[in-house]
ZAVEXLUM-472127 format. One line per 8 residues: number of its first residue (from 1); for each residue x, y, z of N, C-alpha, C. Coordinates in nm, 2 decimals, always signed. Layout:
<recs>
NUM> X:Y:Z:X:Y:Z:X:Y:Z; ...
</recs>
This chain:
<recs>
1> -4.11:+5.74:+1.98:-4.07:+5.87:+1.97:-3.99:+5.92:+2.09; -4.04:+5.89:+2.21:-3.98:+5.93:+2.33:-3.84:+5.87:+2.34; -3.83:+5.74:+2.31:-3.70:+5.67:+2.32:-3.60:+5.73:+2.23; -3.65:+5.76:+2.10:-3.56:+5.82:+2.00:-3.51:+5.95:+2.05; -3.60:+6.03:+2.11:-3.56:+6.16:+2.16:-3.46:+6.15:+2.28; -3.48:+6.05:+2.36:-3.38:+6.02:+2.47:-3.25:+5.98:+2.42; -3.25:+5.89:+2.32:-3.12:+5.85:+2.26:-3.05:+5.97:+2.20; -3.13:+6.06:+2.13:-3.07:+6.17:+2.07:-3.01:+6.27:+2.17
9> -3.08:+6.28:+2.28:-3.03:+6.37:+2.39:-2.90:+6.32:+2.45; -2.89:+6.18:+2.47:-2.77:+6.12:+2.52:-2.65:+6.14:+2.42; -2.68:+6.12:+2.29:-2.58:+6.14:+2.19:-2.53:+6.28:+2.19; -2.62:+6.38:+2.21:-2.58:+6.52:+2.20:-2.49:+6.56:+2.31; -2.51:+6.50:+2.43:-2.42:+6.53:+2.55:-2.29:+6.46:+2.54; -2.19:+6.53:+2.48:-2.07:+6.46:+2.45:-1.96:+6.48:+2.56; -1.98:+6.57:+2.65:-1.88:+6.60:+2.75:-1.94:+6.68:+2.86; -1.88:+6.65:+2.98:-1.92:+6.72:+3.10:-1.88:+6.87:+3.09
17> -1.78:+6.89:+3.00:-1.72:+7.03:+2.99:-1.80:+7.11:+2.89; -1.90:+7.06:+2.83:-1.98:+7.13:+2.73:-2.12:+7.17:+2.79; -2.18:+7.26:+2.73:-2.32:+7.30:+2.76:-2.34:+7.34:+2.90; -2.24:+7.41:+2.96:-2.25:+7.46:+3.10:-2.27:+7.36:+3.20; -2.21:+7.23:+3.18:-2.23:+7.12:+3.27:-2.12:+7.12:+3.38; -2.03:+7.22:+3.38:-1.92:+7.22:+3.48:-1.96:+7.30:+3.60; -2.08:+7.30:+3.64:-2.12:+7.38:+3.76:-2.03:+7.34:+3.88; -1.99:+7.44:+3.95:-1.90:+7.42:+4.07:-1.97:+7.38:+4.19
25> -2.09:+7.42:+4.21:-2.17:+7.38:+4.33:-2.27:+7.28:+4.30; -2.38:+7.27:+4.37:-2.48:+7.17:+4.35:-2.59:+7.22:+4.26; -2.70:+7.16:+4.26:-2.81:+7.19:+4.17:-2.90:+7.30:+4.22; -2.87:+7.35:+4.34:-2.96:+7.46:+4.39:-2.97:+7.44:+4.54; -3.07:+7.49:+4.60:-3.09:+7.47:+4.74:-3.11:+7.33:+4.79; -3.07:+7.31:+4.91:-3.09:+7.18:+4.97:-2.98:+7.08:+4.95; -2.87:+7.12:+4.88:-2.76:+7.02:+4.86:-2.69:+6.98:+4.99; -2.63:+6.86:+4.99:-2.57:+6.81:+5.12:-2.45:+6.90:+5.16
33> -2.44:+6.93:+5.29:-2.33:+7.01:+5.34:-2.21:+6.92:+5.34; -2.09:+6.99:+5.33:-1.96:+6.92:+5.34:-1.91:+6.86:+5.21; -1.99:+6.87:+5.11:-1.95:+6.82:+4.98:-1.93:+6.93:+4.88; -1.84:+6.91:+4.78:-1.83:+6.99:+4.67:-1.76:+6.91:+4.56; -1.75:+6.97:+4.44:-1.70:+6.90:+4.32:-1.56:+6.85:+4.35; -1.48:+6.94:+4.41:-1.34:+6.90:+4.43:-1.32:+6.78:+4.52; -1.40:+6.78:+4.63:-1.39:+6.67:+4.72:-1.44:+6.54:+4.66; -1.55:+6.54:+4.58:-1.60:+6.43:+4.52:-1.51:+6.37:+4.41
41> -1.45:+6.46:+4.34:-1.35:+6.42:+4.23:-1.23:+6.36:+4.29; -1.18:+6.42:+4.40:-1.06:+6.37:+4.47:-1.09:+6.23:+4.52; -1.20:+6.20:+4.58:-1.24:+6.07:+4.63:-1.25:+5.97:+4.52; -1.30:+6.02:+4.40:-1.31:+5.93:+4.29:-1.18:+5.88:+4.24; -1.08:+5.98:+4.23:-0.95:+5.94:+4.19:-0.89:+5.84:+4.29; -0.90:+5.86:+4.42:-0.84:+5.77:+4.51:-0.90:+5.63:+4.50; -1.04:+5.62:+4.48:-1.10:+5.49:+4.47:-1.06:+5.42:+4.34; -1.05:+5.50:+4.23:-1.00:+5.44:+4.10:-0.86:+5.39:+4.11
49> -0.78:+5.46:+4.18:-0.64:+5.42:+4.20:-0.63:+5.29:+4.29; -0.71:+5.28:+4.39:-0.71:+5.17:+4.48:-0.78:+5.05:+4.43; -0.89:+5.06:+4.36:-0.98:+4.95:+4.33:-1.00:+4.92:+4.18; -0.96:+5.02:+4.10:-0.98:+5.00:+3.96:-1.11:+5.05:+3.90; -1.12:+5.06:+3.77:-1.23:+5.11:+3.71:-1.35:+5.01:+3.72; -1.33:+4.88:+3.71:-1.44:+4.78:+3.71:-1.52:+4.79:+3.84; -1.45:+4.81:+3.95:-1.52:+4.81:+4.08:-1.58:+4.95:+4.12; -1.56:+5.05:+4.04:-1.60:+5.18:+4.07:-1.75:+5.20:+4.05
57> -1.82:+5.25:+4.14:-1.97:+5.28:+4.13:-2.00:+5.40:+4.21; -2.11:+5.47:+4.18:-2.16:+5.58:+4.26:-2.19:+5.54:+4.40; -2.24:+5.42:+4.42:-2.27:+5.37:+4.55:-2.15:+5.35:+4.63; -2.04:+5.30:+4.57:-1.92:+5.28:+4.64:-1.85:+5.41:+4.67; -1.86:+5.51:+4.58:-1.81:+5.64:+4.61:-1.89:+5.71:+4.73; -2.02:+5.70:+4.73:-2.10:+5.75:+4.83:-2.06:+5.70:+4.97; -2.03:+5.56:+4.97:-1.99:+5.50:+5.10:-1.85:+5.56:+5.14; -1.77:+5.58:+5.05:-1.64:+5.64:+5.08:-1.65:+5.78:+5.14
65> -1.74:+5.85:+5.09:-1.77:+5.99:+5.13:-1.86:+5.99:+5.26; -1.91:+5.88:+5.29:-2.01:+5.87:+5.41:-2.13:+5.95:+5.38; -2.18:+5.94:+5.26:-2.31:+6.01:+5.23:-2.39:+5.91:+5.15; -2.51:+5.95:+5.11:-2.60:+5.87:+5.02:-2.56:+5.89:+4.88; -2.59:+5.80:+4.79:-2.56:+5.81:+4.65:-2.64:+5.93:+4.59; -2.76:+5.96:+4.64:-2.83:+6.08:+4.59:-2.76:+6.21:+4.62; -2.69:+6.21:+4.74:-2.61:+6.33:+4.77:-2.51:+6.36:+4.66; -2.44:+6.26:+4.61:-2.34:+6.28:+4.51:-2.41:+6.34:+4.38
73> -2.53:+6.30:+4.35:-2.60:+6.34:+4.23:-2.64:+6.49:+4.24; -2.62:+6.55:+4.35:-2.64:+6.70:+4.36:-2.53:+6.77:+4.28; -2.42:+6.70:+4.26:-2.30:+6.77:+4.21:-2.26:+6.72:+4.07; -2.30:+6.60:+4.04:-2.28:+6.54:+3.90:-2.41:+6.47:+3.86; -2.43:+6.47:+3.73:-2.55:+6.41:+3.67:-2.54:+6.26:+3.65; -2.42:+6.22:+3.61:-2.40:+6.08:+3.58:-2.26:+6.03:+3.63; -2.25:+5.90:+3.63:-2.12:+5.84:+3.66:-2.01:+5.88:+3.55; -2.05:+5.89:+3.43:-1.96:+5.93:+3.32:-1.91:+6.07:+3.34
81> -2.00:+6.16:+3.39:-1.95:+6.30:+3.42:-1.84:+6.29:+3.52; -1.86:+6.21:+3.62:-1.76:+6.20:+3.73:-1.63:+6.14:+3.68; -1.63:+6.04:+3.60:-1.51:+5.98:+3.54:-1.44:+6.08:+3.46; -1.51:+6.16:+3.39:-1.45:+6.27:+3.30:-1.38:+6.37:+3.39; -1.44:+6.41:+3.50:-1.38:+6.50:+3.59:-1.25:+6.44:+3.65; -1.26:+6.32:+3.69:-1.14:+6.25:+3.74:-1.03:+6.24:+3.64; -1.06:+6.21:+3.52:-0.96:+6.21:+3.41:-0.89:+6.34:+3.40; -0.96:+6.45:+3.40:-0.89:+6.58:+3.39:-0.82:+6.61:+3.51
89> -0.87:+6.57:+3.63:-0.80:+6.60:+3.75:-0.66:+6.55:+3.76; -0.64:+6.42:+3.71:-0.51:+6.36:+3.72:-0.41:+6.43:+3.62; -0.47:+6.48:+3.51:-0.39:+6.56:+3.42:-0.33:+6.68:+3.48; -0.40:+6.73:+3.58:-0.35:+6.85:+3.65:-0.22:+6.82:+3.73; -0.18:+6.70:+3.75:-0.05:+6.67:+3.81:+0.07:+6.66:+3.72; +0.05:+6.68:+3.59:+0.16:+6.68:+3.49:+0.24:+6.81:+3.50; +0.37:+6.79:+3.50:+0.46:+6.90:+3.50:+0.49:+6.94:+3.36; +0.45:+7.05:+3.31:+0.46:+7.09:+3.17:+0.57:+7.19:+3.15
97> +0.66:+7.17:+3.05:+0.76:+7.27:+3.02:+0.70:+7.39:+2.95; +0.77:+7.50:+2.96:+0.72:+7.62:+2.90:+0.77:+7.62:+2.75; +0.68:+7.61:+2.65:+0.73:+7.60:+2.52:+0.80:+7.73:+2.47; +0.78:+7.84:+2.54:+0.84:+7.97:+2.50:+0.98:+7.98:+2.57; +1.02:+7.89:+2.66:+1.14:+7.90:+2.73:+1.26:+7.86:+2.63; +1.38:+7.92:+2.66:+1.49:+7.89:+2.58:+1.55:+7.75:+2.62; +1.48:+7.65:+2.57:+1.51:+7.51:+2.60:+1.49:+7.43:+2.47; +1.58:+7.33:+2.45:+1.57:+7.25:+2.33:+1.44:+7.18:+2.32
105> +1.38:+7.17:+2.21:+1.25:+7.11:+2.19:+1.26:+6.96:+2.22; +1.38:+6.90:+2.20:+1.39:+6.75:+2.22:+1.38:+6.72:+2.37; +1.45:+6.81:+2.45:+1.44:+6.79:+2.60:+1.30:+6.81:+2.65; +1.23:+6.91:+2.59:+1.09:+6.94:+2.64:+1.00:+6.82:+2.60; +1.02:+6.77:+2.48:+0.94:+6.66:+2.43:+0.96:+6.53:+2.52; +1.09:+6.51:+2.56:+1.12:+6.40:+2.65:+1.05:+6.42:+2.79; +1.04:+6.54:+2.83:+0.97:+6.57:+2.96:+0.83:+6.54:+2.95; +0.76:+6.59:+2.84:+0.62:+6.56:+2.82:+0.59:+6.41:+2.81
113> +0.68:+6.34:+2.74:+0.66:+6.20:+2.72:+0.67:+6.12:+2.85; +0.77:+6.16:+2.93:+0.79:+6.09:+3.06:+0.67:+6.13:+3.16; +0.63:+6.25:+3.15:+0.52:+6.28:+3.24:+0.39:+6.20:+3.20; +0.36:+6.19:+3.08:+0.24:+6.12:+3.03:+0.26:+5.97:+3.07; +0.38:+5.91:+3.05:+0.40:+5.77:+3.08:+0.38:+5.75:+3.23; +0.43:+5.84:+3.31:+0.41:+5.83:+3.46:+0.26:+5.84:+3.50; +0.19:+5.92:+3.43:+0.04:+5.93:+3.46:-0.03:+5.80:+3.43; +0.01:+5.74:+3.32:-0.06:+5.61:+3.28:-0.02:+5.50:+3.37
121> +0.10:+5.50:+3.42:+0.15:+5.39:+3.51:+0.09:+5.41:+3.65; +0.08:+5.54:+3.69:+0.04:+5.57:+3.83:-0.12:+5.55:+3.84; -0.19:+5.58:+3.73:-0.33:+5.57:+3.73:-0.37:+5.48:+3.61; -0.37:+5.35:+3.63:-0.40:+5.25:+3.52:-0.54:+5.27:+3.46; -0.63:+5.32:+3.53:-0.77:+5.34:+3.48:-0.78:+5.45:+3.38; -0.67:+5.53:+3.37:-0.67:+5.64:+3.27:-0.67:+5.58:+3.12; -0.60:+5.47:+3.10:-0.59:+5.42:+2.97:-0.72:+5.39:+2.90; -0.81:+5.31:+2.96:-0.94:+5.28:+2.90:-1.03:+5.40:+2.89
129> -1.01:+5.50:+2.97:-1.10:+5.62:+2.96:-1.05:+5.72:+2.86; -0.92:+5.72:+2.82:-0.86:+5.82:+2.74:-0.93:+5.83:+2.60; -0.98:+5.72:+2.55:-1.05:+5.73:+2.42:-1.20:+5.73:+2.43; -1.25:+5.73:+2.55:-1.39:+5.72:+2.57:-1.46:+5.86:+2.58; -1.38:+5.96:+2.61:-1.44:+6.10:+2.63:-1.36:+6.19:+2.53; -1.42:+6.31:+2.51:-1.35:+6.41:+2.44:-1.22:+6.46:+2.51; -1.22:+6.45:+2.64:-1.10:+6.49:+2.72:-1.06:+6.63:+2.69; -1.16:+6.72:+2.71:-1.13:+6.86:+2.68:-1.14:+6.95:+2.81
137> -1.11:+6.89:+2.92:-1.10:+6.96:+3.05:-0.98:+7.06:+3.04; -0.98:+7.15:+3.13:-0.87:+7.25:+3.13:-0.73:+7.19:+3.15; -0.71:+7.09:+3.23:-0.58:+7.04:+3.25:-0.54:+6.96:+3.12; -0.63:+6.88:+3.07:-0.60:+6.80:+2.94:-0.57:+6.90:+2.83; -0.64:+7.01:+2.82:-0.61:+7.10:+2.71:-0.48:+7.17:+2.73; -0.44:+7.20:+2.85:-0.31:+7.26:+2.88:-0.20:+7.16:+2.83; -0.22:+7.03:+2.86:-0.12:+6.93:+2.82:-0.11:+6.93:+2.66; -0.23:+6.92:+2.60:-0.23:+6.91:+2.45:-0.17:+7.04:+2.39
145> -0.19:+7.15:+2.44:-0.14:+7.27:+2.39:+0.01:+7.28:+2.40; +0.06:+7.23:+2.52:+0.21:+7.22:+2.54:+0.27:+7.13:+2.44; +0.21:+7.01:+2.41:+0.26:+6.91:+2.32:+0.27:+6.98:+2.18; +0.16:+7.04:+2.14:+0.16:+7.10:+2.00:+0.27:+7.21:+1.98; +0.28:+7.29:+2.08:+0.38:+7.40:+2.07:+0.52:+7.35:+2.07; +0.55:+7.24:+2.15:+0.68:+7.18:+2.15:+0.71:+7.12:+2.02; +0.62:+7.04:+1.96:+0.64:+6.98:+1.83:+0.66:+7.08:+1.72; +0.59:+7.19:+1.73:+0.60:+7.30:+1.63:+0.75:+7.35:+1.63
153> +0.81:+7.36:+1.75:+0.94:+7.41:+1.76:+1.05:+7.32:+1.69; +1.01:+7.20:+1.66:+1.10:+7.11:+1.59:+1.13:+7.16:+1.44; +1.03:+7.23:+1.39:+1.05:+7.28:+1.25:+0.97:+7.20:+1.15; +0.89:+7.11:+1.19:+0.81:+7.03:+1.10:+0.71:+7.12:+1.02; +0.67:+7.09:+0.90:+0.56:+7.16:+0.84:+0.43:+7.14:+0.91; +0.34:+7.23:+0.90:+0.22:+7.22:+0.98:+0.14:+7.09:+0.95; +0.14:+7.04:+0.83:+0.07:+6.92:+0.80:+0.13:+6.79:+0.87; +0.26:+6.81:+0.92:+0.32:+6.69:+0.98:+0.31:+6.69:+1.13
161> +0.26:+6.80:+1.19:+0.26:+6.81:+1.34:+0.17:+6.70:+1.40; +0.05:+6.67:+1.35:-0.03:+6.57:+1.41:+0.02:+6.43:+1.40; +0.09:+6.40:+1.29:+0.15:+6.27:+1.27:+0.26:+6.25:+1.37; +0.34:+6.36:+1.39:+0.45:+6.35:+1.49:+0.40:+6.33:+1.63; +0.29:+6.40:+1.66:+0.23:+6.38:+1.79:+0.18:+6.24:+1.81; +0.12:+6.19:+1.71:+0.06:+6.05:+1.72:+0.17:+5.95:+1.73; +0.28:+5.97:+1.66:+0.39:+5.87:+1.67:+0.45:+5.87:+1.81; +0.47:+5.98:+1.87:+0.53:+5.99:+2.00:+0.43:+5.95:+2.11
169> +0.31:+6.00:+2.11:+0.23:+5.99:+2.23:+0.14:+5.86:+2.22; +0.12:+5.81:+2.10:+0.06:+5.68:+2.09:+0.16:+5.57:+2.14; +0.28:+5.59:+2.11:+0.39:+5.50:+2.16:+0.39:+5.51:+2.31; +0.39:+5.63:+2.37:+0.39:+5.64:+2.51:+0.26:+5.58:+2.58; +0.15:+5.60:+2.51:+0.02:+5.54:+2.56:+0.04:+5.39:+2.57; +0.09:+5.33:+2.46:+0.10:+5.19:+2.46:+0.20:+5.14:+2.57; +0.31:+5.21:+2.57:+0.42:+5.17:+2.67:+0.37:+5.18:+2.81; +0.31:+5.29:+2.84:+0.27:+5.32:+2.98:+0.15:+5.22:+3.02
177> +0.06:+5.19:+2.92:-0.05:+5.10:+2.95:+0.00:+4.96:+2.98; +0.10:+4.91:+2.90:+0.15:+4.78:+2.92:+0.23:+4.77:+3.05; +0.31:+4.88:+3.08:+0.38:+4.88:+3.20:+0.29:+4.88:+3.32; +0.18:+4.95:+3.31:+0.08:+4.95:+3.42:+0.02:+4.82:+3.45; -0.01:+4.75:+3.34:-0.06:+4.61:+3.35:+0.04:+4.52:+3.42; +0.16:+4.53:+3.38:+0.27:+4.45:+3.43:+0.28:+4.47:+3.58; +0.28:+4.60:+3.63:+0.29:+4.63:+3.77:+0.17:+4.58:+3.85; +0.05:+4.58:+3.78:-0.07:+4.53:+3.85:-0.06:+4.38:+3.87
185> -0.01:+4.31:+3.77:+0.01:+4.16:+3.79:+0.11:+4.13:+3.89; +0.22:+4.21:+3.90:+0.32:+4.19:+4.00:+0.26:+4.21:+4.14; +0.18:+4.32:+4.16:+0.12:+4.34:+4.29:+0.02:+4.23:+4.33; -0.06:+4.18:+4.23:-0.15:+4.07:+4.26:-0.08:+3.94:+4.30; +0.04:+3.92:+4.24:+0.12:+3.80:+4.27:+0.20:+3.81:+4.40; +0.20:+3.94:+4.46:+0.28:+3.96:+4.58:+0.43:+3.94:+4.57; +0.48:+3.98:+4.45:+0.62:+3.97:+4.42:+0.67:+4.11:+4.39; +0.81:+4.12:+4.38:+0.87:+4.24:+4.33:+0.87:+4.22:+4.18
193> +0.89:+4.33:+4.10:+0.90:+4.32:+3.96:+1.01:+4.22:+3.91; +1.13:+4.22:+3.98:+1.24:+4.13:+3.95:+1.20:+3.99:+3.97; +1.14:+3.96:+4.08:+1.10:+3.82:+4.12:+1.00:+3.77:+4.01; +0.90:+3.86:+3.98:+0.80:+3.82:+3.88:+0.86:+3.79:+3.74; +0.96:+3.88:+3.70:+1.03:+3.86:+3.58:+1.10:+3.73:+3.57; +1.17:+3.70:+3.68:+1.25:+3.57:+3.68:+1.15:+3.45:+3.68; +1.05:+3.46:+3.75:+0.95:+3.35:+3.76:+0.88:+3.33:+3.62; +0.85:+3.44:+3.55:+0.78:+3.43:+3.42:+0.88:+3.37:+3.32
201> +1.00:+3.41:+3.32:+1.10:+3.35:+3.22:+1.12:+3.20:+3.25; +1.13:+3.17:+3.37:+1.14:+3.03:+3.41:+1.02:+2.94:+3.37; +0.91:+3.00:+3.38:+0.78:+2.93:+3.35:+0.77:+2.91:+3.20; +0.79:+3.01:+3.12:+0.76:+3.00:+2.98:+0.87:+2.91:+2.91; +0.99:+2.91:+2.96:+1.09:+2.82:+2.90:+1.06:+2.67:+2.91; +0.97:+2.64:+2.99:+0.92:+2.50:+3.00:+0.83:+2.46:+2.89; +0.78:+2.56:+2.81:+0.69:+2.53:+2.70:+0.78:+2.51:+2.58; +0.78:+2.40:+2.51:+0.88:+2.37:+2.40:+0.87:+2.47:+2.29
209> +0.75:+2.52:+2.25:+0.73:+2.61:+2.14:+0.78:+2.75:+2.18; +0.79:+2.78:+2.31:+0.83:+2.92:+2.35:+0.98:+2.92:+2.38; +1.04:+2.81:+2.41:+1.17:+2.81:+2.46:+1.27:+2.87:+2.37; +1.27:+2.84:+2.24:+1.36:+2.90:+2.14:+1.35:+3.05:+2.14; +1.22:+3.10:+2.13:+1.20:+3.24:+2.12:+1.25:+3.31:+2.25; +1.22:+3.25:+2.36:+1.26:+3.31:+2.49:+1.41:+3.32:+2.50; +1.48:+3.21:+2.46:+1.62:+3.21:+2.46:+1.68:+3.33:+2.38; +1.63:+3.35:+2.26:+1.67:+3.46:+2.18:+1.64:+3.59:+2.24
217> +1.52:+3.60:+2.30:+1.49:+3.73:+2.37:+1.58:+3.75:+2.49; +1.62:+3.65:+2.56:+1.71:+3.66:+2.67:+1.84:+3.72:+2.63; +1.89:+3.67:+2.51:+2.02:+3.72:+2.46:+2.01:+3.87:+2.43; +1.90:+3.90:+2.37:+1.88:+4.04:+2.33:+1.87:+4.13:+2.46; +1.80:+4.08:+2.56:+1.79:+4.16:+2.69:+1.92:+4.17:+2.76; +2.00:+4.06:+2.75:+2.14:+4.07:+2.81:+2.22:+4.17:+2.74; +2.21:+4.18:+2.61:+2.29:+4.28:+2.53:+2.25:+4.42:+2.56; +2.12:+4.44:+2.59:+2.06:+4.57:+2.62:+2.12:+4.62:+2.76
225> +2.14:+4.53:+2.85:+2.19:+4.56:+2.98:+2.08:+4.60:+3.08; +2.11:+4.62:+3.20:+2.02:+4.66:+3.31:+2.01:+4.55:+3.41; +2.04:+4.58:+3.53:+2.04:+4.47:+3.64:+1.90:+4.45:+3.69; +1.81:+4.54:+3.67:+1.67:+4.52:+3.73:+1.57:+4.55:+3.62; +1.44:+4.51:+3.65:+1.34:+4.53:+3.55:+1.32:+4.68:+3.53; +1.33:+4.76:+3.64:+1.31:+4.90:+3.63:+1.42:+4.96:+3.54; +1.54:+4.92:+3.55:+1.65:+4.97:+3.46:+1.62:+4.93:+3.32; +1.58:+4.81:+3.30:+1.55:+4.77:+3.16:+1.44:+4.84:+3.10
233> +1.33:+4.87:+3.17:+1.22:+4.94:+3.12:+1.26:+5.08:+3.09; +1.33:+5.14:+3.18:+1.38:+5.28:+3.16:+1.47:+5.29:+3.03; +1.56:+5.20:+3.02:+1.65:+5.20:+2.91:+1.57:+5.19:+2.77; +1.48:+5.09:+2.77:+1.40:+5.07:+2.65:+1.32:+5.20:+2.61; +1.26:+5.25:+2.71:+1.18:+5.37:+2.69:+1.26:+5.49:+2.63; +1.38:+5.51:+2.69:+1.46:+5.62:+2.65:+1.51:+5.60:+2.51; +1.55:+5.47:+2.48:+1.60:+5.44:+2.34:+1.49:+5.46:+2.24; +1.37:+5.40:+2.27:+1.26:+5.41:+2.17:+1.22:+5.56:+2.15
241> +1.22:+5.64:+2.26:+1.19:+5.78:+2.24:+1.29:+5.85:+2.16; +1.42:+5.82:+2.18:+1.53:+5.88:+2.09:+1.51:+5.84:+1.95; +1.46:+5.72:+1.92:+1.44:+5.68:+1.78:+1.33:+5.76:+1.72; +1.22:+5.79:+1.79:+1.11:+5.88:+1.74:+1.16:+6.02:+1.72; +1.24:+6.07:+1.81:+1.29:+6.21:+1.80:+1.38:+6.21:+1.68; +1.47:+6.11:+1.66:+1.55:+6.11:+1.54:+1.47:+6.11:+1.41; +1.36:+6.04:+1.42:+1.27:+6.04:+1.30:+1.21:+6.17:+1.27; +1.17:+6.25:+1.37:+1.13:+6.38:+1.35:+1.24:+6.47:+1.29
249> +1.36:+6.46:+1.35:+1.47:+6.53:+1.29:+1.50:+6.50:+1.15; +1.48:+6.37:+1.11:+1.51:+6.33:+0.97:+1.40:+6.39:+0.88; +1.28:+6.40:+0.93:+1.17:+6.45:+0.84:+1.19:+6.60:+0.83; +1.23:+6.67:+0.93:+1.26:+6.81:+0.92:+1.37:+6.84:+0.82; +1.48:+6.76:+0.83:+1.59:+6.77:+0.73:+1.54:+6.74:+0.59; +1.46:+6.64:+0.57:+1.41:+6.61:+0.44:+1.33:+6.73:+0.38; +1.25:+6.79:+0.47:+1.18:+6.91:+0.42:+1.27:+7.02:+0.38; +1.38:+7.04:+0.45:+1.47:+7.15:+0.41:+1.54:+7.12:+0.27
257> +1.57:+6.99:+0.25:+1.63:+6.95:+0.13:+1.54:+6.97:+0.01
</recs>
């Protein structure tokens, strides 16, 4: 019975942002001096950026802060709470357009898409966490609200808004995640992106089954243009985003007809 109650309690706590769990200070008297939620969250983000999600632990964080692990627990109850706080903190760096401004919705949507892609590339640990929490912190909610309002400006019927958001931002999620993985491999190899790209193409063409496919891919990439990996990645992202925007425009036009 006790174990069942404990499981039920864990299942009921769905977010650090619910049930008054976002306390700004510690648990009461006796908390360690020199610490607060903001400092702990900032250190968490820095560690996650530098070492990745797999190596992150409360003990490692405490060492970074030069305190004991129990000192950190004055301000957060669990490691998941801290990861959730870090996830929302990095969303605070997004530059959001004003949906009420006299600006074309297409340009505003491009801004939001690029900001989200940059977030995923700059903080690779965000990708695996994005679907693990409700992600209802104030910064994440501001981003979601901006996305909804910009999409609504396109003129889609209400029932089509969530589908359009999914099309654009699940594409951005996938693109930014893969781009982040690529840059991580590049860094581990001690190469530049261009060096790694040339090395990879050279290596795979030595495999008989891959050679034909790679040769065709090379012709496609040459037709696309771009002297560097960065230019190629930027061009592909812009073109793919334009395709999605054109799809939204087509659906709006269909609704008018």
